[in-house]
Every structure is written in structure tokens, then in C-alpha cells.
C-alpha positions in Angstrom: 17.5 -10.7 19.3 14.2 -10.0 21.0 14.0 -6.7 19.1 14.5 -8.5 15.8 11.8 -11.0 16.6 9.4 -8.2 17.6 10.2 -6.3 14.4 9.7 -9.5 12.3 6.3 -10.2 14.0 5.3 -6.6 13.4 6.3 -6.7 9.7 4.5 -10.0 9.2 1.4 -8.6 10.9 1.5 -5.5 8.6 1.8 -7.7 5.5 -1.2 -9.7 6.6 -3.3 -6.6 7.3 -2.2 -5.1 3.9 -3.2 -8.3 2.0 -6.5 -8.4 3.9 -7.1 -4.7 2.9 -6.5 -5.5 -0.7 -8.9 -8.4 -0.6 -11.5 -6.2 1.2 -11.1 -3.6 -1.6 -11.5 -6.3 -4.2 -14.7 -7.4 -2.5 -16.0 -3.8 -2.4 -15.3 -3.5 -6.1 -17.3 -6.7 -6.8 -20.2 -5.2 -4.9 -20.0 -2.0 -6.8 -19.8 -3.7 -10.2 -22.5 -6.2 -9.3 -24.9 -3.3 -8.4 -24.0 -1.6 -11.7 -24.7 -4.8 -13.6 -28.1 -5.2 -11.8 -29.0 -1.7 -12.8 -28.4 -2.6 -16.4 -30.0 -6.0 -16.2 -32.4 -6.7 -13.3 -32.1 -10.4 -14.0 -28.3 -10.5 -13.5 -27.6 -13.3 -11.0 -24.3 -12.1 -9.9 -20.6 -12.8 -10.6 -19.2 -16.3 -10.9 -15.7 -17.7 -10.8 -16.5 -19.6 -14.0 -17.4 -16.5 -15.9 -14.4 -14.7 -14.5 -12.0 -17.5 -15.5 -13.6 -17.7 -19.0 -13.2 -13.9 -19.4 -9.5 -14.0 -18.2 -8.6 -16.8 -20.6 -10.8 -15.8 -23.6 -8.7 -15.2 -26.7 -9.7 -12.2 -28.8 -8.4 -11.7 -32.4 -6.9 -8.2 -32.7 -6.8 -6.1 -35.8 -3.3 -7.4 -36.6 -4.6 -11.0 -36.6 -2.9 -12.0 -33.4 -4.9 -13.5 -30.6 -4.7 -12.0 -27.1 -6.2 -12.8 -23.7 -5.6 -11.4 -20.2 -3.5 -14.5 -19.7 -1.3 -13.5 -22.6 0.5 -11.0 -20.3 -0.7 -12.1 -16.9 0.0 -15.9 -17.4 -2.5 -18.7 -16.9 -2.2 -18.3 -13.1 -3.1 -14.8 -11.9 -1.1 -15.5 -8.7 2.1 -15.5 -10.8 4.0 -12.5 -12.1 3.5 -11.8 -15.8 5.2 -10.0 -18.7 3.8 -7.5 -21.2 4.0 -9.2 -24.6 4.8 -5.9 -26.3 7.2 -4.1 -23.9 8.4 -7.2 -22.1 8.1 -5.3 -18.8 7.4 -7.4 -15.7 3.8 -7.3 -14.3 3.0 -8.0 -10.7 0.5 -10.7 -9.9 -3.2 -9.9 -10.4 -4.3 -11.9 -7.4 -4.8 -9.7 -4.3 -3.8 -12.6 -2.1 -0.3 -12.4 -3.6 -0.1 -8.7 -4.6 -1.4 -6.5 -1.7 -1.3 -3.4 -4.0 -3.5 -4.8 -6.8 -6.8 -3.3 -5.7 -5.5 -0.5 -3.4 -6.7 2.3 -5.6 -10.2 2.1 -6.9 -9.7 4.8 -9.6 -6.6 3.1 -10.9 -8.4 -0.2 -11.1 -11.2 1.4 -13.2 -8.6 3.2 -15.4 -6.7 0.0 -16.0 -10.0 -1.9 -16.9 -10.9 0.8 -19.3 -7.4 1.0 -20.9 -7.0 -2.8 -21.3 -10.6 -3.6 -22.3 -10.6 -1.0 -25.0 -7.1 -2.1 -26.1 -8.0 -5.8 -26.3 -11.7 -6.1 -26.7 -12.3 -2.8 -28.5 -14.8 -1.5 -25.9 -15.1 -1.0 -22.2 -15.8 -4.2 -20.2 -19.2 -4.5 -18.7 -19.8 -4.3 -15.0 -20.8 -7.9 -15.0 -17.5 -8.9 -16.6 -15.5 -6.9 -14.1 -17.3 -8.4 -11.2 -16.7 -11.9 -12.4 -13.1 -11.2 -13.3 -12.3 -9.9 -9.8 -14.3 -12.8 -8.3 -12.1 -15.2 -10.2 -8.9 -13.4 -9.1 -9.9 -13.8 -5.5 -9.8 -17.6 -5.9 -6.2 -17.7 -7.2 -4.0 -17.6 -4.2 -1.0 -19.8 -4.9 1.8 -19.0 -7.3 3.0 -21.8 -9.6 6.0 -23.6 -7.9 9.3 -22.7 -9.5 11.0 -25.6 -11.2 
């Protein structure tokens, strides 16, 4: 029994460290994108939760006439699992507080930003948009309770 308790404590500690590392990586990305945004616009005041939330929920009309937003696949709460509206594949939560792997790989984050921004917006997202988007995701920590 004592071994099981020690194992449980170790696993919970590892999960907490992993989640913290994901949040730390997200914060590093915010700093990188903020610096890039300031290089483009010296007057850039920095990322905001409000701008990130607006970006996440902003509906964009696609060429086929349908409207899409990040929330279309990722749900209105980034701490919840989502579902791709085309493939119907499950998507892990965007919130690094819930999904410890979300910001684990910087190159993958940038590749996904490029892929999805071009696919939905029609061009790459700006560094300012990326910084605010991640800033918003850091505030969403609680999945929606199941009914």
C-alpha cells in the first residue's frame, strides 16, 4: 500500500511539473511573439486576453460561404476537447493548463499556426495575434462540467 501511495504521489508530481512546463513554454512563446510584434510595430503595447479571445471567437467567411472560427473546432472553451468540423476527429484541449502537451514543441506550434491561419484566414497570423491568442489560452483553465 505504501508503494502505491508513493507511486501515486510521484505520478501526480510529474503531472504537475509537466503542466507547469507547458505553461512555461506558452509564456516563452508569448515573449517571442511579442518581441516580433514590437519589431514590426514599435508602438505595439503587448498581448491582451481580450484580443486573444476576440481572435479565437472571430468568425471568418470561407470561400465556400461557411463561417469558421477557432472555436468552430476547439469549442467555445479552450479547456474542453474539440472536434474537427470536417474530419470529426477529436482534438485535445488548447489550454496548456489542461493539455500538458499543447506547447511542448515550439516548431509544431508555429507549423500549426501557419497551417490553420492560412487555411481559415487566408494568410499567416501576425505575431501580435499569436501572442494574444496564447495569452487568452493561458486564462482558460477549467473544462466545462459534463451534464
